[in-house]
C-alpha positions as CSV (number, residue, x, y, z in Angstrom):
1,M,-114.2,37.6,66.9
2,T,-116.5,36.9,64.0
3,T,-117.2,33.4,62.6
4,T,-118.6,32.5,59.2
5,N,-120.7,29.5,58.6
6,T,-120.4,28.2,55.0
7,M,-123.4,26.5,53.7
8,T,-123.0,23.0,52.2
9,T,-124.0,23.1,48.5
10,I,-124.3,20.7,45.7
11,L,-121.2,21.1,43.3
12,K,-121.9,18.3,40.8
13,I,-124.3,15.6,40.0
14,E,-123.3,12.5,37.9
15,I,-126.2,10.6,36.3
16,Y,-125.8,7.1,34.9
17,L,-128.1,4.8,32.9
18,L,-127.2,1.3,33.7
19,K,-128.2,-1.5,31.4
20,I,-128.2,-4.6,33.6
21,P,-128.8,-7.9,31.6
22,Y,-130.7,-10.8,33.0
23,P,-129.4,-14.5,32.1
24,H,-132.8,-15.2,30.7
25,P,-136.1,-13.2,30.3
26,F,-138.1,-12.6,33.4
27,R,-141.7,-12.7,32.8
28,I,-144.7,-11.1,34.7
29,A,-148.2,-10.6,33.5
30,L,-147.4,-7.1,32.4
31,A,-144.2,-7.6,30.4
32,S,-141.2,-9.9,29.7
33,M,-137.8,-8.2,30.6
34,D,-134.4,-9.2,29.4
35,S,-132.5,-6.5,31.3
36,A,-133.0,-3.6,33.8
37,H,-132.4,0.0,32.9
38,N,-131.9,1.8,36.0
39,I,-131.0,5.5,36.8
40,V,-128.3,6.2,39.3
41,V,-127.4,9.6,40.5
42,R,-124.1,10.5,42.6
43,I,-124.5,14.0,44.2
44,H,-121.2,15.6,45.2
45,D,-121.2,18.3,47.8
46,S,-118.9,21.2,48.8
47,D,-117.7,19.1,51.9
48,G,-116.4,16.3,49.7
49,I,-119.3,13.9,50.5
50,V,-121.1,11.8,47.8
51,G,-124.7,10.5,48.0
52,I,-125.8,7.8,45.7
53,G,-129.3,6.9,44.7
54,E,-131.0,4.7,42.3
55,G,-134.5,4.5,40.5
56,C,-135.9,1.8,38.3
57,P,-138.2,3.2,35.6
58,P,-140.5,0.4,34.3
59,R,-142.6,1.9,31.5
60,F,-145.5,-0.4,32.1
61,I,-145.9,0.7,35.7
62,T,-144.5,4.2,36.3
63,G,-144.8,5.3,32.7
64,E,-141.1,6.2,32.4
65,A,-138.8,4.8,29.7
66,P,-134.9,4.7,30.2
67,E,-134.5,7.6,27.7
68,T,-137.1,9.8,29.2
69,A,-135.9,9.0,32.7
70,F,-132.2,9.9,31.7
71,A,-133.6,13.3,30.3
72,A,-135.6,14.0,33.3
73,A,-132.8,13.2,35.6
74,R,-130.7,15.7,33.8
75,L,-133.4,18.4,34.1
76,Y,-133.8,17.7,37.8
77,A,-130.1,18.0,38.3
78,N,-130.3,21.5,37.0
79,I,-132.8,22.4,39.7
80,L,-130.5,21.1,42.6
81,V,-127.0,22.3,41.7
82,G,-125.7,25.1,43.9
83,K,-128.3,24.4,46.7
84,N,-128.1,22.9,50.1
85,P,-128.5,19.1,49.8
86,L,-129.2,18.7,53.5
87,E,-132.6,20.5,53.1
88,I,-134.3,17.3,52.0
89,E,-137.9,18.5,52.3
90,T,-137.3,21.7,50.3
91,R,-135.2,20.0,47.8
92,L,-137.7,17.2,47.0
93,A,-140.6,19.7,47.0
94,E,-138.7,21.6,44.3
95,L,-138.3,18.5,42.1
96,E,-142.1,17.6,42.4
97,S,-143.1,21.2,41.7
98,F,-140.8,21.5,38.6
99,M,-142.0,18.3,36.9
100,L,-144.7,15.9,38.1
101,N,-144.6,12.1,37.9
102,N,-141.2,10.6,37.0
103,T,-141.4,8.9,40.2
104,A,-138.5,6.6,39.6
105,V,-136.1,9.5,38.7
106,R,-137.2,11.3,41.8
107,C,-136.7,8.2,43.9
108,A,-132.9,8.3,42.7
109,Y,-132.5,11.8,44.0
110,D,-134.5,11.1,47.2
111,I,-132.2,8.1,48.1
112,A,-129.0,10.0,47.1
113,L,-130.0,13.0,49.4
114,Y,-130.8,10.7,52.4
115,D,-127.6,8.8,51.8
116,L,-125.8,12.2,51.8
117,L,-127.5,13.3,55.0
118,A,-126.7,10.2,56.8
119,K,-123.0,10.4,55.8
120,H,-123.0,14.0,57.1
121,A,-124.3,12.8,60.4
122,N,-121.9,9.8,60.3
123,L,-124.7,7.4,60.7
124,P,-126.0,4.3,58.8
125,L,-129.2,5.2,57.2
126,Y,-131.4,3.1,59.4
127,A,-130.1,5.0,62.4
128,L,-130.8,8.3,60.8
129,L,-134.3,7.2,60.3
130,G,-134.6,6.1,63.8
131,G,-134.4,2.5,63.2
132,T,-132.9,-0.7,64.8
133,K,-130.5,-2.9,63.0
134,R,-131.9,-6.5,62.2
135,V,-131.8,-9.2,59.8
136,I,-134.5,-9.0,57.3
137,Y,-135.8,-12.1,55.3
138,S,-137.0,-11.3,51.8
139,N,-139.0,-13.5,49.7
140,R,-137.5,-15.1,46.6
141,T,-139.5,-14.4,43.4
142,I,-140.5,-16.9,40.6
143,G,-141.4,-15.3,37.2
144,M,-144.0,-16.7,35.0
145,D,-143.3,-19.9,33.2
146,T,-144.8,-23.5,32.8
147,S,-146.0,-25.1,35.9
148,E,-143.0,-27.6,35.7
149,N,-140.4,-24.9,35.3
150,M,-141.8,-22.8,38.1
151,A,-142.0,-25.8,40.5
152,A,-138.3,-26.6,39.7
153,T,-137.2,-23.2,40.3
154,A,-139.2,-23.2,43.6
155,S,-137.5,-26.4,44.7
156,S,-134.1,-25.0,44.0
157,L,-134.9,-21.7,46.0
158,V,-136.2,-23.7,48.9
159,A,-133.0,-26.0,48.8
160,A,-130.9,-22.8,49.1
161,G,-133.0,-21.9,52.3
162,A,-135.7,-19.5,51.1
163,R,-138.4,-18.9,53.8
164,Y,-140.8,-17.2,51.5
165,L,-141.8,-17.6,47.8
166,K,-143.4,-14.8,45.6
167,I,-145.2,-16.4,42.6
168,K,-146.0,-14.4,39.5
169,L,-149.3,-15.3,37.9
170,G,-151.3,-14.3,35.0
171,N,-152.7,-15.7,31.5
172,G,-155.6,-17.8,32.8
173,L,-157.2,-19.2,35.9
174,A,-156.6,-22.9,35.0
175,L,-152.9,-22.2,34.3
176,D,-152.5,-20.1,37.5
177,L,-154.0,-22.8,39.7
178,A,-151.9,-25.5,38.1
179,R,-148.8,-23.3,38.7
180,V,-149.5,-22.7,42.4
181,R,-150.5,-26.4,43.1
182,A,-147.4,-27.7,41.3
183,I,-145.2,-25.4,43.4
184,R,-147.0,-26.3,46.6
185,Y,-146.5,-30.1,45.8
186,A,-142.8,-29.4,44.9
187,V,-141.9,-27.6,48.2
188,G,-144.3,-29.1,50.7
189,P,-146.5,-27.4,53.2
190,G,-144.1,-25.3,55.1
191,I,-143.2,-22.2,52.9
192,P,-145.6,-19.2,52.8
193,F,-146.6,-18.1,49.3
194,R,-147.1,-14.5,48.1
195,L,-149.0,-14.3,44.9
196,D,-148.9,-11.5,42.4
197,A,-151.3,-11.4,39.6
198,N,-149.9,-7.8,38.4
199,Q,-153.5,-6.8,37.4
200,S,-154.2,-9.8,35.2
201,W,-157.4,-11.1,36.7
202,D,-161.0,-9.7,36.3
203,E,-163.2,-9.9,39.4
204,S,-164.8,-13.1,38.7
205,T,-161.4,-14.8,38.0
206,A,-160.0,-13.4,41.2
207,N,-162.9,-14.7,43.3
208,S,-162.6,-18.1,41.8
209,A,-158.8,-18.3,42.1
210,L,-158.6,-17.0,45.6
211,S,-161.1,-19.4,46.8
212,A,-159.5,-22.4,45.1
213,M,-156.2,-21.4,46.6
214,A,-157.3,-20.9,50.3
215,D,-155.9,-24.2,51.3
216,L,-152.5,-23.8,49.5
217,G,-150.6,-21.7,52.2
218,V,-151.0,-18.4,50.6
219,Q,-150.0,-15.5,52.8
220,V,-151.3,-12.7,50.6
221,C,-152.4,-12.0,47.1
222,E,-151.0,-8.8,45.4
223,Q,-152.9,-6.6,43.0
224,P,-155.4,-9.1,41.6
225,L,-157.4,-6.4,39.4
226,A,-156.5,-3.5,37.2
227,H,-155.0,-0.5,39.1
228,W,-158.0,1.6,38.3
229,N,-160.7,-0.9,39.7
230,E,-160.7,0.0,43.3
231,A,-164.4,-0.8,43.8
232,G,-163.8,-4.2,42.4
233,L,-160.7,-4.6,44.6
234,K,-162.8,-3.8,47.7
235,R,-165.4,-6.3,46.7
236,V,-162.7,-8.9,46.1
237,R,-161.2,-8.3,49.5
238,E,-164.5,-8.7,51.2
239,R,-165.1,-12.1,49.8
240,S,-161.4,-13.3,49.6
241,P,-160.2,-16.0,52.1
242,I,-156.7,-14.6,51.4
243,P,-155.6,-11.2,52.4
244,I,-155.3,-8.6,49.5
245,M,-152.5,-6.2,48.8
246,A,-152.4,-3.0,46.7
247,D,-149.5,-2.5,44.4
248,E,-150.1,-0.7,41.1
249,T,-153.1,1.0,42.7
250,L,-150.8,2.7,45.3
251,F,-148.3,5.3,44.2
252,D,-148.5,8.3,46.5
253,T,-150.0,9.5,49.9
254,H,-153.4,10.5,48.3
255,D,-153.8,6.8,47.0
256,A,-152.7,5.5,50.5
257,F,-155.4,7.8,52.2
258,R,-158.1,6.9,49.8
259,L,-157.4,3.2,50.0
260,A,-157.2,3.3,53.8
261,S,-160.4,5.3,54.2
262,N,-162.4,2.9,52.0
263,A,-160.9,-0.3,53.6
264,T,-160.0,-1.5,50.2
265,V,-157.1,-3.8,51.1
266,D,-155.5,-5.5,53.7
267,Y,-151.8,-4.7,52.8
268,F,-149.9,-2.0,51.1
269,N,-146.9,-2.7,48.7
270,I,-144.5,0.4,49.2
271,K,-142.1,0.7,46.4
272,L,-139.8,3.4,46.3
273,A,-139.6,3.8,42.7
274,K,-143.5,4.2,42.6
275,C,-143.7,6.7,45.6
276,A,-140.6,8.7,44.6
277,G,-138.4,7.5,47.6
278,I,-138.0,7.2,51.2
279,H,-139.7,10.6,52.0
280,N,-143.0,9.5,50.7
281,A,-142.6,5.8,51.7
282,L,-142.4,7.2,55.4
283,K,-145.7,9.1,55.0
284,I,-147.5,6.1,53.2
285,N,-146.5,3.7,56.1
286,A,-147.7,6.2,58.6
287,I,-151.0,6.3,57.0
288,A,-151.2,2.5,56.8
289,E,-150.1,2.1,60.4
290,A,-152.7,4.6,61.6
291,V,-155.5,2.4,60.4
292,G,-154.0,-1.0,61.0
293,I,-152.8,-1.8,57.5
294,R,-149.6,-3.8,57.2
295,C,-147.0,-3.1,54.5
296,M,-144.6,-4.8,52.3
297,L,-141.5,-3.1,50.9
298,G,-141.3,-4.2,47.3
299,G,-139.2,-3.4,44.4
300,M,-138.9,-3.2,40.6
301,S,-135.5,-4.3,39.3
302,E,-133.2,-2.3,41.6
303,S,-129.5,-3.2,42.1
304,L,-128.0,-3.3,45.6
305,I,-128.1,0.5,45.7
306,G,-132.0,0.7,45.9
307,V,-132.2,-2.6,47.7
308,S,-129.9,-1.4,50.5
309,A,-131.8,1.9,50.9
310,G,-135.0,-0.2,51.1
311,A,-133.5,-2.5,53.7
312,H,-132.6,0.5,55.9
313,L,-135.9,1.8,55.7
314,L,-137.6,-1.5,56.7
315,C,-135.4,-1.4,59.9
316,A,-136.9,2.0,60.7
317,C,-140.5,0.9,60.1
318,P,-141.7,-2.1,62.0
319,N,-145.1,-1.9,60.3
320,I,-143.5,-2.7,57.0
321,S,-143.5,-6.5,58.0
322,L,-142.8,-8.2,54.5
323,A,-139.9,-7.8,52.2
324,D,-139.6,-8.3,48.4
325,L,-136.1,-7.2,47.7
326,D,-134.6,-9.9,45.6
327,S,-134.2,-8.2,42.2
328,P,-130.3,-8.3,42.3
329,F,-130.5,-12.1,42.1
330,H,-132.1,-11.8,38.7
331,F,-129.0,-10.1,37.2
332,M,-126.3,-11.7,35.1
333,E,-123.8,-9.3,36.6
334,D,-123.7,-7.2,39.8
335,P,-123.0,-3.5,38.9
336,T,-122.4,-2.4,42.5
337,F,-120.2,-2.8,45.5
338,G,-120.9,-2.3,49.2
339,G,-124.4,-2.1,50.7
340,V,-126.3,-4.8,52.5
341,D,-125.2,-8.5,52.5
342,F,-128.0,-10.4,50.7
343,Q,-127.9,-14.2,50.8
344,P,-129.6,-16.7,48.5
345,D,-131.9,-17.8,51.4
346,G,-133.3,-14.2,51.4
347,A,-131.4,-13.0,54.5
348,V,-130.5,-9.3,54.3
349,T,-127.8,-8.1,56.9
350,L,-127.1,-4.4,57.2
351,H,-123.7,-2.9,57.8
352,D,-122.9,0.1,59.9
353,A,-121.1,2.3,57.4
354,P,-122.6,5.7,57.1
355,G,-125.5,6.0,54.6
356,H,-126.7,3.0,52.8
357,G,-123.2,1.9,51.9
358,A,-123.7,0.9,48.2
359,D,-122.2,2.5,45.1
360,V,-121.6,1.7,41.4
361,K,-118.5,-0.1,40.4
362,P,-115.9,2.1,38.6
363,E,-116.0,-0.2,35.6
364,W,-119.7,0.2,35.2
365,R,-119.5,3.9,35.4
366,E,-117.0,3.8,32.5
367,K,-119.2,1.8,30.3
368,S,-122.6,3.2,31.0
369,Q,-124.3,6.1,29.6
370,R,-123.2,9.2,31.6
371,V,-123.8,12.8,32.0
372,E,-122.5,15.4,34.6
373,V,-124.1,18.7,35.7
374,T,-122.0,21.2,37.6
375,A,-122.9,24.3,39.6
């Protein structure tokens, strides 16, 4: 008797460009945003299973624009259709070798492929990655504004139960000090702060700011200097009373190895859209863990698709000890269903559905820019 083994193949890839509005502009030192423009891919295979992934392409960080990201996603789809989606290492290597960069778009494909593999295994993604289900507590983020408005926002977040606050800074030492002091006065002494200057300080400003904020309950300061100034970042770390985290300086495993080798920072901020997804995030975390660097899992402006994938990754990587996953709270409308349960206090609870469990609502699929590539 003979048997035939039919290989699983990708039959169809749907690509969506979601434009998700904010109720009011969200400001950081690098940009002011009134909406998120996210790429979602839905990979259909010959076994009737669909893997869903998302990437958020901010032009001021990854160098991708919504229009170029959508076009790149279509080119990548042409590479994948007709091939076995379960061979993740090979498929992701093909995308990278075909066209470098485009990390947020490759992230969407990476998450979709991992989601598909987990569904084939009938496992939640955290279990596929070898993790343990647990409740995660994300910080809640305060965009740049006046000291008074930021303090008021902080008070409302803490009243809702937030355990950690991330504070966006920039535009001058005096104003940044006033912001942090006003927020500390408003919320009291018990809430740890995570500061993010988004490359806006020079070395002198960073040294002055960090010294002045040493007694304000700051847990970590993220990317105080320009992404290219690694020597300055190391000097700031050596003088700072507050631990320093790399964000825009860290994209891939080569960056991670270099930063770890030079003892440049105390923390890595791993963002799936920067490192092209789960596959590289695991490698970056392994490099960090080997030398005693702790990690945060951060985000751009992902919906619950990207956030759910990130939460499952967190549950598989104890060294990723900090979570910055609250981007869905900035949206005027939720374009997704399923995925993790994310409460206003920052508590993120995973479900046990196969994969990461999130998808785009049908009405959003209808109204969003869309293209379909078939084998």
